[in-house]
N, C-alpha and C positions, 0 to 999 in steps of 0.2 A: 373386421376382426383381423389381426396380424397372426397368420398361421405360420407354423414352422418352429424351429428351435432357436430361441433368443438367449444368448449368453448375457447374463446380468453382472458378470463380474464376481470376484470372491468365490469362484467354484460353484456358482449357482446358475441354473439355466431353467427357463420357462418353455415348456413344450405345449403347442396347441395344434390340434388337427380337427378337421371337419369330417364327421362320420355319422350322419343322422339316423341311419337304419340299424346301426350295431347296438346291441345291448350292453357290451363292455368293450373297452379299449385298454390294451396293456402296453406301456412303454417297455420294451425290452432292450436293457443296457448290457454291456459285457459282463458286469458283476452282479446284476440284480434285475428284478421285474418290478414295475411300479404300476399300480392300478390308477387310471386316470379318472378325473371327475367330469361328469356331464354338465355342460353349461347350456345356455339358451341356443335354440336354432340348430341343435345337433352338434355343437362344438365340444370337444373334450380337451382338458388342460391339466397340467400339473407343474409345480416348481419343484426341482430336485436339487439337492446340495451334493457336494463331492463330485461335481462335474467339471472337467477341464476341456478347454477348446481342443477340438479334434477327436473328442469322445464319439464312438460310433453307437448307433441306435437303430432300432426298427419299431414298427407298431404291430401288435398281434391283435388280430380281429378274429371274428368267428370263422371266417373263410380262409385264414392263414396269416402269415407274418410277412410284412412288406415294408420296403423303404418309405421314408416320409414323402408324400405327394408335394409338399412345400420345402423339400430338402434344399439347403444352401450349398451343400457339397457332396459329391458321391466319389469318394477316393478310389473305389474299385469299380466304377462304372455304373451302368443303369440297373444292373441286377444286384449290386452289393448294398451294404449298409450305408445309411446316411451318417453325416458327420457334423458336430457342432462347430460353428464358425464364430470367432471373436472379431467383431467389426472395428475394434479400435485401431486408429491409424492416424499418423502425424501428417495431416493434409498441410500443404503449402499454398493453397489457392484461395485463401480467404478474401483477397481483393479481386478475384475473378468475377466478371460481370457478364461473360460470355459474348459471343458474336451474334449480331443482329441477323435474322433469318434472311433478309435481302442481301446481305453480304456473304452469305454461305457459298463456298466452292467446295463441294463434297468430294471426297476421295473414298470410294468404297473398296474395302479389302477383306480378304479372308485370312484369319489369323494363321491358319495351318499352312497357307500357300505363300503368304507374303514374305517369310523369311526361311532360311534353311532350318532354323530351330522350331519354327511353328509355335511360338509362344507369345504371350502378351509383352513380356519384357524385352523380347528381341526386336519389338517394333520401335522401341524408344530411340535407338541411335539413328533411325531413319527420319525421324520427325523434322529434324533441321533441314533436311533436303526437300521434304514436302513443304515446309514453310517458305523455303527460297523459291520454289516453284510457283507459289501463289495459293496453295491450298489453305482453307480456313477452317475445314471440318473434315474429320475422318469418320466414315461410316463402317461400323464393324458388323460383318454378317453375323447371324445368330450364334450365341456362345453357351446357350442353355444345354445341359448335359445331353448328349446323344450316344447311341451305341458305338462302341469301338473308339478308335482314335482318329478317324478321318471321315468327314461328312460335310456337306455344304452347311449344315446347321438347322435346316428346316425339318429334320426328323427328331427334334428334341423331345424329351418326355419329362424333364424336370425344369419348368420355366424359371425357378429361383436358383437352381444350381449352376455353377460355372464349370464349363467343360475341363475335366481334370487333365487332359493332355495339354491344354493351353496354359495352365497355371492355377492359382487360387485366387481368393478374394484380395489378398494383399498384392499379388501381381497385377490384377486388373487395376486396382487403385493407384499403383505406381505409374501405370500407363497413362490413366486419366489425369493424374497429378502433373506428369511430364507434358502432356498435351496442353494443359492450361498454362503451364510455364512458357510454353512456345507460342501461346496465343492462338491455340487450335481447339475448336469445340469437339465434342465427341458425340456422335450419333450411334445409338445401338439398335440393331435390327431385332424386333421381337415378333413372336408368332403367337397370335391369339385366335386362330381359326381351326387348329386341329392339334393333336399330339402325334408324335412319331409312332410307328407300327411295333417297335420293340422296346420293352421295358416300361410300358404305360400301365403301370399298376394302380393308376389313379381311379380307374373305374371300379376298384374294389371298396373305395371309401365313400363314394356318393354319386349323385346324379349329375355328373359333369357332362354327360353327353345326352343328345336328343336324337331321336329317329325322324322327327318331323322334317328335318332338312338333311340334304346330303352334300358334302364337299368332294371335290376331286380326289381328296385324300382320305375319304371315309366318313364316319359319323361326325356331325357338327357339334360344336360346343353348345351347351344348354345355357343360353342367354335370356330365354323368355318363357321357360316352362317351370313345372314344380321344382321348388328349391333353387330356382335361378338366382335369386338374390344372393345366396352364399356362393354360387359359382362366379357371379359377377364380382363379388367381393375379393375372390381368389385372384382374379386377373387385374382388377384395379390396384389391389395392394402390390401386386407384382410389378406394375409400372412405376409406382411410387418408390418401391424397393430400389430399382435401378437408379432412379433420379436422386433419391435422398441418400442412400448409403454409399453409392459409387460416384456421386456428383456427375452422372451422365447429363448432357445438356439437352439432348432430344431423342425421341424414340421414332424409328421408322416402322410402321405397323404393317405387317406383311399381308398382302392379298385381303383387304378388308371386305371385298365383295362376298367373301366366304364367311364373314361374321354375320349370322342371321339373327335378327331380333325384330320381332313384330310388335313389341311392346311400345307404350306411349312415349317412354324415354329410352332411346336407343342406347346401347352400351357405349358406343363411341361418344355420344353426347355427355354421358355421365363421366367418362374418362377425361374428356376435355375439361369438365368442371373440376374434377379432383386435381388435375394437373395445374389448372390455373390457381387453385387454392394454395398448392405447394409453392408455386412461383411467388405468390404474394407473401408467403411466409419466409421464403428464402431471399426475397428482394432482388430476384433475377428471373428473366423470362425463360421458361422451359418450353420446348416445342414438341408438337406431335406431327409427323409427316406420314401421310397414308399412301400406301401402294394400292391402286385400284385401276382396274381396266374399264370401269363403268362410264367414264366421262361424265360424271355427275358432281356438280360443284355443291351439292347439298352437304357434302363432307366438310367443306372449308367455309361455307356461308356462316355468318354470325347467328347466334341464337335468336337475336331479334328479327332475322330474316328467315326463321325456321330452318336453320341449318344446325350441323352438329358442332360447329365451332373448332374444328381442327385448324392447324395452322398452315398446312400445305398438303399437296398431293402430286403424285407423279403424272406426267402426261405422256403416255405410251405413243400417242399419234405422232408426236415430234420425232421420236426415234423411228418409228416405221416409215414415215414419209422420207426422212433423210437416208435411211438404210436402203430403201427401195431405189432412190435416186443414185446412190453411190455404186451399188452392186447390180442393179438390174433384176433383183430377186422378184419374182411374182407368184410365189407359191405360199400356201398357209394364209395367214393374215395379211401378208404383204400383197396379196392380189387386190386388197382394198386401197392400195396406195401405188405410186409410181409417177405422178406428174409433178412438175415444178409448182403448179398451183397448190397442190397439197401442202408443200413445205411453206410456201408464201402464206397460206391460210393458217398453218400452224404458228407462224410468227404473229399474224394479225390477231387471230381469234383463239389461239391456244388449241382448241380441239378441232380436228378436221371433220369428225363425225359428231355433229351437234344436233341431233335428231335428223340424221341423214341416212338414206338406205345404204347398208354395208353389204356388198355382195357375199363376203366371206361368212358373214353371220346370217344371211337370208333374213334380215329384218332391219328396221330402223334402229339407230344407236346413238346414245349421247344426248347431251343438252348444251346449250350456249354457256359460255364462260365469261362473257364480256363484262359482267358485273364484278368480277373478282380480279384483284391486282395480279399482274403478271409475276410478281415476286412470291405468289403462293403456289407456283408450279415448278416442279423439278424435272429437268430434261437431260438426256444423254444420247450418246451414239453407241456406247458399250456399257453393259453391266452384266452380272453374273448370269441372269437368265438368258439374255439375248446372245451371249456367247455360248452358253451351254446348249441353247436351242439348235446350234450347228451340229451336224452329225458327229464331227470329231473335235468339237469344241474350239473351232477356228475363231481367232481373234480377227478383227478388221484388218490387221497387218497382213494376214494370210489371204484375204479376200480382194483387196484393192491395192492400187499402186501407192508409192510414196507421196505422190502428188495428192492422191485421193485422201490419204490420212490427214494431211494439212488442211484440205478442203473441209473435211469433216470437223477437225478441231475448230476452224474458224466458224462454221455453221453453229456449233454448240456455244462456244464461248463468247461470240458476239451477239448472241440472243439476249433478250431482256429477262430470261428465266433464270432460275438457280441451276447452275450446271453441276452435273455429276460425272466424275471420271472413274473408270474402273482400273484398279491397280496395274500399272505397267503400260496403260494406254498412252500415258504422257511421252514415252520414249519408244513406242512401237514394239512393245514386247511381242515375241513370236511363239512362245510356249502356249499350248492350249489351255482352256479352262473347261474341262468336261465334268460331268457329274460323277462323284465318288461317294462310296459308302464302306463301312466295315461292320456289317450286321453278323450276328453269330448263328442265326437260323437258316439253315440251307434252303428251306422252302421260300422263306422270305427273300433270300438272295436271288433265287430263280424268278420270284415274282417282280423284283425290281428290274431285272434283265429284261424280262418280257415287256414290262411297262415302258422302259426306255425305247425299246424298239417299235412299240405301238405308237408312242409319241411322234417318232420320225415318220412313220408311215403315214400320219395325218399330214405331213409336209410332202408326201409322195417321194420320200427319199428311200432308196434301196440300199441294202448292205447292212453290216453290222456296226453298231456303235462300239466305242471302247467298253470293255467290261467294267462296270461301276465298282465291282468288289475287288478288282485286282489292285494290289498296293502300287504297282508302277503307274496305273492311271492317275493316282493322286500324285506320285512323285514327279511325273513330268509337268505337272501344273505349277510347280514352284517357280517363283520369279528369278529371272537372271538379272538381278538388280544392278550388277556391275555394268551392263549394257548402257545404262543411262549416261555414261561418261565416254562412250566410244562411237566414233564414226556417224553414220546417218542417225543413229539413236540419240546421240548428244545433240545434233541439229534439231531433231524433232522436239526433244526435251526443252531446248532453248526457245524453240518456236511456241511452244505451249506457254513458257514462262512469259514471253513477250506479249502474247495475246491476253494472259491474265493480267499483267501490269496495265495494259491498255484498257481492260475492262473496268479496273477499279480506279483509274486516274483521269480518264478523259470524261469531262463533264457530260457529254451527250450519251456516253455509255453507262455512266453511273445512274443517270435518270432513266427510270424503268417503268413509268406510267403509260398506260395504253395510249394515251393522247399523243405521246412522243414517238410511237412506233407505227410504221406502215410497211407493207411489203406487197410486191407483185411479181409476176412471172411473164417471161417471154418464152412461151412453150416450144415454138419453132427453133429457137436458139438454145433452149435448155439453160436459160438464165433465171436466176432468182435475185430480186432486188430487195434489199432490207435497208430502210431508211430509219435512222435513230436521231431525230432532230437535225443536228448539223453534221451528221455522219452518214454516208451511204456505203453500203457493202454490195459489190457485184459478185455473185457466185456462179461460176460456169461449170455445170455438170455435163457438158458436152465433151466428146472425145476429140473435138477440134477447136481451134482458136475461134473466138467470136467477137464481133464488133458491137460496141455499145455507144450510146449517145449520152452526153453529160445532162443532168436536169438543170433546172434554173439555179443560177449562182455561179460562183468561182470556187474550184475545188483543188486541193493538193493532197498528194499521197501520204497516207499514214502507215500503210503496210501492204505488201504484195507478196503473196505466197509463191509467186514464180521467180522471185528475186534469186540470183545465185547465192546469196547469203544463206538461203534456205534449201540449197541444193536444187533450185529449179533451173529451168532452161534459160531463164533471163527474161525480164519484164518486156512486154510489148505495149504496155499501157503508159500514157504520158504521165510525167510527174505532176503536171498541172493541167487543168481543163476548165472550160466553162460552157454554158448553154450554147447549143448549136454545134459544138465540136464533138468529135468522136474518138474513140480509143479501141484498143484490142485487148481482151482478157484471154490469157493462155488457157488451153484445154485443162479441165480438172484443177482449176485454181481460182483464186479470189483476190479482188484488190479492195481496199478500204481507203475512202477519200473523206476529208474533212473540209467543211466550208470556211473560207477565210475572206 
């Protein structure tokens, strides 16, 4: 059932809401009240004439009058009336077939912090620069209506409504349309595991929550209990809404480990089926990418292999292994990592913890991933969570040297996995990215402050994190975009560009099947070797220069991060070498050779 207000044209609109326990439901418009008719399964609907796009409305129940839980726009925020949206739009992407998943280079951005304006349309002038960099997909952090005008987006309370401070439906469509014209796919981050704490009136309408399970953010969504088929429909239709109405190419599903469903057909499996149906109808492949820390490939295995059939999932192990090597951090979950072999295993096997004992978790964790293609995994060295998990939201540019930033870039972009960059990473942005909110409830604000401090206490960090509610906490997170054309920032940007060009043009790097990838570590030297068929990469995580020996074959240099071209100290490695010969790789640098 398609819930919400659907404008039919000619000043007519169909309103549908799920409210199974109510005896009456009344549509409250600015000029009249309309009694709605009960349908099967507790749905209520009515078609009203004399309605124009933008008309505001609420639903009156026995318990009070509330906005539409499937509102498509909240012009006055989470506590205000809902508004009718006209989805007519002159699309110019009829020939768009999308980017293949294995060719994704994802660029994660926060709409509010990416530009000074903080809007969808303000992103459009920057798309050409992203295209020139080598980005093929942008991932937009959640845009569902949240309280106030600044938030990471994971506190959304209206999954169908576009955040009013970012723009409206037309603004988002203009952005997607422009992305497709630039040959860039659009990934939208959606949250199906909880509702935000402010403005979540949805519990007044039906059994959307269950007390059977708990999430880190409160009550779990009811995917397997009484009336769960209607709750599932609400979220299934939401996914199709973004893909169909806004031409989104892929959805990133937030923290799927907190989507609890003990039914015979898991919600994620049903979602994969529905999206595949839409893909066939539209004759272009639409993707589902799961964020999960379970290290469980059941998510992406095919239905025939008893999996859920999602297209890809994140691999946190890669980030943790690389971050620990670069920074020396050994607190929190980083205590499970820190050796060169961890990163080498992440290259070879994807998961470091594949039913292996994890000291931080005090239990065995994960499962092998060797039966799944490497192009089903997304890896990164920075993202919103990992930066936000720093006490002051420090980016990697504030934690390691310039040489280390290049080393990190090479480790990610030369991997066989789908790389994700976080906005500004490509030029070494130095402003923080801390957690920010703009709630209106003083008690909730204090609870958020206490919660943030408790999170950092788990990492044994002392001190006060920035106040999430303070406007300046958000303001200092806005990118300094002009830096990408200046000094060392321009050098790093060009370095990323060179790596991405190499990634998509060199045959050995384009080939990403497991049989063509191997990796090993020299722990005493802190060297990690990555072999990609006819290409070898030698990564030196040591603070001193290290000697290496060439493997079988004849080799010539493709790239050396220590070259003066990249503001390095100058290469010590030979331009060419063969088996039995040795070379030296600079500290905190890497060199790439190809066989000839």
